[in-house]
Each structure stands twice: as C-alpha cells, then as structure tokens.
C-alpha positions as CSV (number, residue, x, y, z in Angstrom):
1,M,-63.8,-46.2,-31.9
2,P,-62.7,-42.8,-33.3
3,Q,-59.5,-41.0,-31.6
4,N,-59.9,-39.4,-28.5
5,F,-59.0,-35.8,-28.7
6,I,-59.2,-32.6,-26.3
7,G,-61.9,-30.6,-27.8
8,C,-60.7,-26.8,-30.1
9,D,-64.2,-25.7,-31.4
10,R,-63.2,-22.0,-31.4
11,G,-66.6,-21.2,-31.9
12,Q,-67.3,-22.0,-29.0
13,V,-68.9,-19.1,-26.7
14,L,-66.9,-19.7,-23.6
15,L,-68.2,-18.4,-20.2
16,M,-65.3,-16.5,-18.5
17,P,-65.2,-16.4,-14.6
18,P,-67.1,-13.5,-13.4
19,S,-64.2,-12.3,-10.7
20,L,-60.9,-11.0,-12.0
21,Q,-59.6,-12.8,-8.7
22,E,-59.9,-16.0,-10.0
23,W,-58.0,-14.9,-13.1
24,L,-54.9,-15.3,-11.9
25,P,-53.4,-17.3,-8.8
26,Q,-52.6,-15.8,-5.3
27,G,-49.2,-16.1,-5.5
28,H,-48.3,-13.9,-8.8
29,L,-46.4,-10.6,-9.3
30,A,-49.4,-8.7,-10.1
31,W,-51.3,-9.2,-6.9
32,F,-47.8,-8.4,-5.3
33,V,-47.6,-5.1,-7.2
34,L,-51.4,-4.1,-6.6
35,A,-51.1,-4.5,-2.7
36,A,-47.9,-3.0,-2.6
37,V,-49.4,0.1,-4.3
38,E,-52.0,0.3,-2.0
39,E,-49.5,0.7,0.9
40,M,-47.7,4.2,-1.0
41,N,-48.8,7.8,-1.0
42,L,-50.3,8.9,-4.3
43,T,-50.9,12.5,-3.3
44,G,-48.6,13.5,-6.1
45,F,-50.7,11.7,-8.7
46,Y,-54.4,12.9,-7.7
47,A,-52.9,16.6,-7.0
48,A,-52.6,17.0,-10.9
49,Y,-56.1,16.4,-11.7
50,R,-58.9,18.2,-11.5
51,G,-61.2,18.0,-8.1
52,D,-64.9,19.5,-8.9
53,G,-65.6,16.2,-11.4
54,V,-65.7,18.7,-14.7
55,G,-64.0,17.0,-17.6
56,R,-63.3,13.6,-19.5
57,P,-63.0,11.3,-17.1
58,A,-59.0,9.7,-16.9
59,H,-57.5,6.6,-15.9
60,D,-57.0,6.5,-12.0
61,P,-53.6,6.9,-10.9
62,A,-53.3,3.9,-8.8
63,V,-54.4,1.5,-11.9
64,M,-51.9,3.3,-14.4
65,V,-49.4,3.4,-11.4
66,A,-49.1,-0.4,-11.3
67,L,-49.5,-1.1,-14.8
68,L,-45.9,1.1,-15.0
69,L,-44.6,-0.7,-12.4
70,Y,-45.5,-4.3,-12.9
71,A,-44.6,-3.6,-16.7
72,Y,-41.1,-2.2,-16.1
73,S,-40.6,-5.0,-13.6
74,R,-41.0,-7.3,-16.3
75,G,-38.8,-5.8,-18.4
76,Q,-41.5,-4.0,-21.0
77,R,-40.6,-0.4,-21.5
78,S,-42.5,0.3,-24.9
79,S,-45.9,1.8,-24.4
80,R,-47.2,0.6,-27.3
81,R,-46.3,-3.1,-26.1
82,I,-48.1,-2.4,-22.9
83,E,-51.2,-1.2,-24.5
84,Q,-51.2,-4.6,-26.9
85,A,-50.1,-6.6,-23.5
86,C,-53.4,-4.9,-21.9
87,V,-55.8,-6.4,-24.4
88,E,-53.3,-9.8,-25.1
89,D,-52.1,-10.3,-21.7
90,I,-54.4,-11.3,-18.3
91,A,-52.1,-10.1,-15.9
92,H,-52.3,-6.8,-17.3
93,R,-56.1,-7.0,-17.9
94,V,-56.3,-7.4,-14.2
95,I,-54.4,-4.9,-13.2
96,C,-56.2,-2.5,-15.4
97,V,-59.5,-4.3,-14.2
98,N,-60.1,-5.1,-18.1
99,E,-59.3,-1.9,-19.4
100,A,-57.3,-1.2,-21.8
101,P,-55.4,2.4,-21.8
102,D,-53.9,3.3,-25.4
103,H,-49.9,3.8,-25.6
104,T,-50.7,8.0,-26.2
105,T,-52.5,7.9,-22.4
106,I,-49.6,5.4,-20.7
107,A,-46.6,7.6,-22.3
108,R,-48.6,10.8,-21.4
109,F,-49.2,9.7,-18.0
110,R,-45.4,9.0,-17.5
111,Q,-44.4,12.0,-18.5
112,R,-46.8,14.1,-16.7
113,H,-46.2,12.3,-13.3
114,E,-42.6,11.9,-14.0
115,D,-41.2,13.4,-10.5
116,A,-43.9,11.7,-8.7
117,I,-43.0,8.1,-10.6
118,A,-39.5,8.6,-9.1
119,S,-40.8,9.7,-5.3
120,L,-42.0,6.2,-5.3
121,F,-38.6,4.5,-4.8
122,T,-38.7,6.4,-1.5
123,D,-42.1,4.4,-0.7
124,V,-41.0,0.9,-2.1
125,L,-37.8,1.4,0.1
126,R,-39.9,2.0,3.0
127,L,-42.0,-1.1,2.2
128,C,-38.7,-3.3,1.8
129,A,-37.4,-1.7,5.4
130,D,-41.0,-3.1,7.1
131,A,-40.3,-6.2,5.4
132,G,-36.5,-6.5,7.0
133,L,-35.2,-6.4,3.6
134,A,-33.7,-3.0,4.0
135,G,-30.4,-4.2,5.8
136,I,-27.4,-1.9,4.6
137,G,-24.7,-3.8,6.4
138,L,-22.8,-4.9,3.6
139,V,-23.9,-3.0,0.1
140,A,-22.0,-3.3,-3.4
141,V,-22.1,0.0,-6.0
142,D,-21.9,-1.1,-9.5
143,G,-22.4,0.7,-12.9
144,T,-23.8,-0.4,-16.3
145,K,-24.2,0.8,-19.7
146,V,-27.5,1.7,-21.1
147,H,-28.4,2.6,-24.7
148,A,-30.4,5.8,-25.2
149,D,-32.9,6.3,-27.8
150,A,-30.4,7.8,-30.2
151,S,-28.2,6.9,-32.8
152,H,-24.1,7.9,-32.1
153,H,-24.7,9.3,-35.7
154,A,-26.3,11.9,-34.5
155,N,-23.4,13.2,-32.8
156,R,-22.2,17.0,-33.7
157,D,-19.6,19.1,-32.8
158,Y,-19.8,23.0,-32.6
159,E,-19.2,23.8,-36.2
160,Q,-21.2,20.7,-37.8
161,I,-24.2,22.8,-35.8
162,A,-23.5,26.1,-36.5
163,K,-23.5,24.9,-40.3
164,E,-26.3,23.0,-40.3
165,I,-28.7,25.7,-38.3
166,L,-27.5,28.0,-41.0
167,A,-28.2,25.4,-44.0
168,E,-31.9,24.6,-42.5
169,A,-32.1,28.7,-42.1
170,D,-31.0,28.8,-45.9
171,A,-33.4,26.8,-46.3
172,I,-36.6,28.2,-44.9
173,D,-36.0,31.9,-46.4
174,A,-35.8,29.9,-49.9
175,Q,-38.7,28.3,-49.1
176,E,-40.5,31.8,-47.8
177,D,-39.1,33.7,-50.4
178,E,-41.0,31.6,-52.9
179,R,-44.4,31.2,-51.3
180,F,-44.2,35.1,-50.1
181,G,-41.9,37.1,-52.1
182,D,-41.2,40.8,-51.0
183,R,-44.0,40.2,-48.3
184,R,-43.0,39.4,-45.0
185,G,-45.8,36.6,-44.9
186,D,-47.7,37.6,-42.1
187,E,-49.4,40.7,-43.6
188,L,-53.5,41.3,-43.2
189,P,-55.3,41.2,-46.6
190,L,-55.5,44.4,-48.0
191,E,-59.2,44.9,-47.5
192,L,-58.4,44.6,-43.8
193,Q,-55.3,46.5,-43.8
194,T,-55.0,49.9,-41.8
195,G,-51.8,51.8,-40.9
196,R,-8.3,20.8,-8.6
197,G,-5.7,20.2,-10.9
198,R,-6.9,21.9,-13.5
199,Q,-8.4,18.8,-14.5
200,E,-10.3,18.3,-11.4
201,W,-11.5,21.8,-11.3
202,L,-13.0,21.3,-14.7
203,R,-14.5,18.0,-14.0
204,A,-16.2,19.7,-11.0
205,G,-17.2,22.6,-12.8
206,R,-18.6,20.2,-15.5
207,K,-20.4,18.1,-12.6
208,R,-21.8,21.6,-11.0
209,L,-23.1,22.0,-14.3
210,E,-24.5,18.4,-14.9
211,A,-26.0,19.2,-11.3
212,Q,-28.1,22.8,-12.1
213,R,-29.4,21.2,-15.5
214,D,-31.0,18.3,-13.2
215,A,-32.4,20.6,-10.7
216,D,-33.6,22.6,-14.2
217,A,-34.6,20.0,-15.9
218,K,-36.7,20.6,-19.2
219,S,-38.5,18.2,-21.7
220,I,-35.8,17.4,-25.0
221,P,-38.1,19.8,-27.9
222,A,-39.7,17.4,-30.4
223,S,-38.5,19.5,-33.6
224,R,-35.1,19.4,-34.8
225,P,-34.8,22.8,-35.1
226,E,-35.3,23.4,-31.7
227,R,-33.2,20.4,-30.7
228,L,-30.1,22.0,-33.0
229,K,-30.3,25.4,-30.8
230,E,-30.7,23.6,-27.8
231,S,-27.4,21.3,-28.4
232,K,-25.8,24.4,-29.6
233,R,-26.6,26.1,-26.4
234,R,-25.1,23.3,-24.1
235,L,-22.2,23.4,-25.8
236,Q,-21.7,26.8,-25.4
237,E,-22.6,26.6,-21.7
238,E,-19.9,23.4,-21.0
239,L,-17.8,26.2,-22.7
240,W,-18.7,28.6,-20.1
241,A,-18.0,26.0,-17.2
242,E,-14.7,25.6,-18.1
243,M,-13.8,29.0,-18.4
244,R,-15.4,29.6,-14.8
245,A,-13.8,26.4,-13.1
246,N,-10.3,27.5,-14.6
247,E,-10.5,31.0,-13.3
248,E,-11.4,29.1,-9.8
249,Y,-8.4,27.1,-10.4
250,L,-5.9,30.3,-11.3
251,A,-7.3,32.1,-7.9
252,Y,-7.0,28.9,-5.7
253,R,-3.2,28.7,-7.2
254,A,-2.7,32.1,-6.5
255,R,-3.3,31.5,-2.8
256,G,-0.7,29.2,-2.3
257,V,-2.4,26.9,-0.4
258,M,-3.7,23.8,-0.7
259,S,-7.5,22.2,1.0
260,N,-5.6,20.3,3.8
261,G,-3.6,24.2,4.6
262,R,-0.2,23.0,3.2
263,R,1.8,25.4,1.1
264,L,1.9,24.8,-2.8
265,G,5.6,24.6,-3.6
266,P,7.2,26.6,-6.4
267,S,7.7,23.8,-8.8
268,T,4.0,23.1,-9.3
269,V,3.0,26.2,-11.1
270,P,0.1,25.6,-13.7
271,K,0.7,25.6,-17.4
272,P,-1.6,28.6,-19.1
273,W,-4.5,27.1,-20.6
274,V,-6.2,29.5,-23.3
275,A,-9.9,28.3,-23.8
276,P,-10.7,28.1,-27.6
277,D,-12.7,30.3,-29.3
278,T,-15.4,27.6,-29.7
279,P,-16.8,24.7,-28.0
280,T,-15.1,21.4,-28.5
281,G,-16.4,18.3,-28.4
282,K,-19.8,16.6,-29.4
283,I,-23.2,16.5,-28.2
284,N,-26.0,14.3,-29.8
285,V,-28.6,16.1,-31.6
286,T,-31.5,13.7,-30.7
287,D,-30.6,13.2,-27.3
288,P,-28.4,16.2,-25.8
289,D,-28.2,14.1,-22.4
290,S,-26.8,11.2,-23.7
291,R,-22.9,10.5,-24.3
292,N,-20.9,8.1,-26.2
293,V,-20.0,5.9,-23.4
294,K,-17.3,3.0,-23.7
295,T,-18.5,-0.8,-22.9
296,P,-16.3,-3.6,-22.8
297,R,-17.3,-4.4,-26.6
298,G,-17.1,-0.7,-27.7
299,Y,-18.9,2.4,-27.9
300,L,-22.5,2.9,-27.4
301,Q,-24.7,5.9,-27.4
302,G,-26.2,6.3,-23.9
303,Y,-25.6,6.5,-20.2
304,N,-23.7,5.2,-17.4
305,A,-26.5,3.7,-14.7
306,Q,-25.0,3.1,-11.5
307,A,-26.4,1.1,-8.7
308,V,-26.4,0.4,-5.2
309,C,-27.4,-3.3,-3.8
310,N,-27.7,-4.9,-0.4
311,E,-27.2,-8.7,0.4
312,Q,-31.0,-8.9,-0.3
313,Q,-30.3,-7.8,-4.3
314,I,-32.6,-4.6,-3.0
315,V,-31.7,-1.4,-5.1
316,I,-31.0,1.0,-2.1
317,A,-29.8,3.9,-4.9
318,A,-29.8,4.5,-8.5
319,E,-28.2,7.4,-10.6
320,I,-27.7,7.9,-14.4
321,T,-24.6,10.3,-15.5
322,G,-23.5,10.6,-18.8
323,D,-19.8,10.1,-17.7
324,S,-18.4,6.8,-19.1
325,P,-16.3,5.7,-16.4
326,D,-17.2,4.6,-12.7
327,F,-13.8,6.6,-11.4
328,G,-15.3,9.4,-9.3
329,H,-19.2,8.4,-8.0
330,L,-18.0,5.9,-5.4
331,Q,-18.8,8.7,-2.4
332,P,-21.5,10.5,-4.8
333,M,-23.3,6.9,-4.9
334,I,-22.6,6.5,-1.1
335,I,-24.1,10.3,-0.3
336,A,-27.3,9.1,-3.0
337,I,-27.7,6.1,-0.3
338,Q,-27.4,8.2,2.8
339,R,-30.3,11.0,1.0
340,E,-32.7,7.7,0.0
341,L,-32.5,5.9,4.0
342,H,-33.2,9.4,5.3
343,A,-36.7,10.0,3.0
344,A,-37.9,6.7,3.9
345,G,-37.0,6.9,7.4
346,I,-34.2,4.2,8.0
347,T,-31.9,5.0,10.5
348,D,-28.8,2.6,9.9
349,S,-25.6,3.2,9.4
350,L,-23.2,1.7,6.5
351,E,-20.5,-0.7,7.6
352,V,-19.2,-1.8,4.5
353,V,-18.9,-0.6,0.7
354,V,-17.7,-2.9,-2.0
355,A,-17.2,-1.8,-5.5
356,D,-15.1,-3.0,-8.4
357,T,-11.5,-1.7,-9.5
358,G,-12.6,1.1,-11.6
359,Y,-14.3,3.0,-8.2
360,W,-10.6,3.1,-6.9
361,H,-10.5,7.1,-5.8
362,Q,-8.0,7.3,-3.0
363,V,-9.7,10.8,-2.1
364,Q,-13.0,9.1,-1.8
365,M,-12.0,6.1,-0.2
366,D,-10.0,8.4,2.7
367,E,-13.1,10.4,3.5
368,L,-15.5,7.5,3.5
369,A,-13.3,5.8,5.8
370,L,-13.1,9.0,8.1
371,N,-17.1,8.4,8.6
372,D,-16.5,4.8,9.8
373,I,-17.3,3.4,6.5
374,T,-15.0,0.4,5.9
375,V,-14.4,0.2,1.8
376,L,-13.6,-2.8,-0.1
377,I,-12.1,-2.2,-3.5
378,P,-9.5,-4.4,-5.3
379,P,-6.8,-2.0,-6.5
380,D,-5.9,-4.4,-9.5
381,A,-8.1,-6.5,-11.9
382,G,-8.8,-9.9,-11.4
383,K,-6.6,-10.9,-13.9
384,R,-3.2,-9.1,-12.4
385,K,-1.5,-11.3,-9.9
386,D,1.7,-9.2,-9.5
387,T,1.7,-5.9,-7.8
388,R,2.0,-2.5,-10.1
389,P,5.4,-1.4,-10.9
390,G,5.9,1.6,-8.2
391,W,2.3,1.1,-6.8
392,D,3.7,-1.1,-4.1
393,G,3.0,0.0,-0.5
394,G,0.5,2.2,1.4
395,R,-3.2,2.1,0.7
396,Y,-2.3,0.1,-2.2
397,A,-0.6,-2.8,-0.3
398,F,-3.2,-3.1,2.5
399,M,-6.2,-3.2,0.4
400,R,-4.5,-6.5,-1.5
401,R,-3.7,-7.9,1.7
402,V,-7.2,-7.1,3.0
403,L,-8.7,-9.0,0.5
404,A,-6.6,-11.5,1.0
405,T,-7.6,-12.6,4.2
406,D,-10.5,-14.8,4.6
407,I,-12.7,-12.3,5.7
408,G,-12.2,-10.0,2.9
409,A,-12.7,-12.3,0.8
410,A,-15.7,-13.5,1.8
411,L,-17.1,-10.3,2.4
412,Y,-15.9,-8.9,-1.4
413,A,-17.6,-12.1,-3.4
414,N,-21.0,-12.2,-1.4
415,A,-21.5,-8.4,-2.2
416,R,-20.2,-9.0,-5.8
417,S,-22.7,-12.3,-6.2
C-alpha cells in the first residue's frame, strides 16, 4: 500500500469561494477596520473629486482609507509593500474588493488627502468614546524618537549650503555656455524672429516659527536645487526669528517688571547678545523638517513623536516635534488633548497626568495644577535613590513624597505599564 499524503498538485484548478465574506474569519482585524470606516465622516475625501462622472474612474475613497488604516495598523508604511499585499494577502484583497491599486495611486491618495486623513483621528476618538474606551481620568505622556527618510550626512550649515548652491550654479552656467555659446538659449529660430531668560525667549521665538511653518506647511521640493534654496531660506528665517525674540526680550527687561508683576532687580541685567552675520546651526537638505535628535543609543536623523495614552491604551493625542528633549512638551500635549476631546465632543475632564523625569517643568506643572489637574512626574531618574544636592525641599520633596505613597506609586505604575 502506498504512503498516504495530502495532495499537492499545483496544477489543480481551484474554485475559490464566491463571497468575500468567506475569505476571512468574522473576528479578523480587517472587518473591524471596514466597520470603523463606515462610521467615519469621509465628506472631505469625496469633495476632492468631480461630481459629473467625467474622467477616469478613481478608487473609492472609502476603500483607500480602509486600506491605509489597515496597512498602517499592521506597521506597513511602504506604498510598494502595500501594493504587493493587495495581490498576495487575503485581508488586503478583501479590503480592496479584490482590486489592486498600484503604489503610485496609494502614495498620491495619501499626499492628496493628507489633511483629511489627519482629521480621521477625531472620528476614531469619537468611536472609542462610544465604546467606552476614551476615559481620561488618568493619562500618560511620553515621547519616542522616529527616523526620518533622510541621512544625518545630509545636514549642512549655512556656509556649506551657500557654497553648494554657488557650485551648482557654476556647473549649470558651464553646461549652458557649452550648449548655447553667447546665446541666451531660449531665442526663436532666426527665420521666426522679429524684433524669558533670553534662552526662553529665543526658544519661544523658534516655537512660534515652527507653529507658523506648520500652519503654512508645503510639500518639500523634489529637486535638490530647490531643496537647497528652501534649506537656506529656513536657516535665514530661524536667525530672523531669534533676532525678533531677542528684541522682545530686551523690551521686556527694559520695562523692569516680570510676568507675575514683581519688579526685576538691578543684579539681573542681561548680557548683550549679538546676532551672527550668517545663520548658525545646520539643516537637513533632504528633509528640512527633521533634526539630529538624541536617543539613548546615540543620535538619529528624525523627529520626537509625542503621544498621550489613557488606561485603555488608546492614543488620545499625538504630535511630532523636532526638539530632541521631552522638556517643555508637557503643557503643549495637555492642550492637544483638550483640543482633540473638544473636537470629538467628549466633555470629560482630565484628572491625573503621568510622565517621566524628562517632562519635569516647574512652570508648566504649576499651571496644570491651577487647572485642577494632578501631575505625577518623578523629579529624579529611577536609578537615583538619594536626593539631588541642593534640590531637597519644596516641589521636589513634595513630589518624591507623593510618589512614595501607595496611591501615588500605584497610579504612576498603572499609567506607565
């Protein structure tokens, strides 16, 4: 008697199930994503298309939104890999109704509808609230460094950018001289011719500049010469922002009154600050928005991604910044939470905010406390057991005592887990 094996004849013609409903089990993530998209307001997507039926048919925005959400939730960001999955993966084929949009279509859809995709965050948060998953009694703030699609070797200072622009202009002129000689090159043929501390103020000035850039965000130019010009312009813009912030700081000092109404003492005369002739610092000519940010394992070219999660591990708010440290981002993230909650129609109030040592910012913590928000931030890294020399007392000692209690320790551990 021959051995008994399961048949593996790849030439056998198969009859696939005729219904997409039979291709995946009912509890699959793809069905959840499709159900969620049905509850979302996609008006912003459909408004971008012609309503007269003229032109080449486009993929339904509901299908493309579901495809992107499902792929991104699985950690897949590459448009080419998503295209491949639309051919090879059953879940992607179900979402795309057995169609296979190419990677160019996927990438252009994301670029064309970037603002509308960002607005889906509010719809998702509203769905979480309906499901009882958007509680904000206890939230945790944290940041992580993410890579940019750029190398740190592409960082240039102002002088390097200027030299590269001049060298490129010289090379272009040489090529055109060889091609056109003394002619300009676009002439018609002859036969057609007829005739707070200063650093705080400077930091605030840079933040205002970043906010303005966010509000007026434009696509990064594809050509390198245009990116060089944009990088040069941004460095000049940053220098002007610092100069304006310094003027505001000097005017504040001249008034002799602090923001709390107290008079400035004579011993606090600021040292003079002279603006450099050319912008300092460096900028990445591949991705001018990215920065060389510090991580526990060194530096990487990228961003500092900030997120706020609740006890159900739902992201309530998320922001991207080019600042390497987490210091100073506590209050902006709380403002982001309140903005997202308001947009989603959630009226609950924040009660406890937890963050790690990097978010210790006394002024911001005090302002949150005035709004009846309890802040739990350890003033020391976990490896320090004794108090810092010269720090003991006041807010520092109070926070150490709170986190040493059973309730404080439990709240902090629960939010950080």
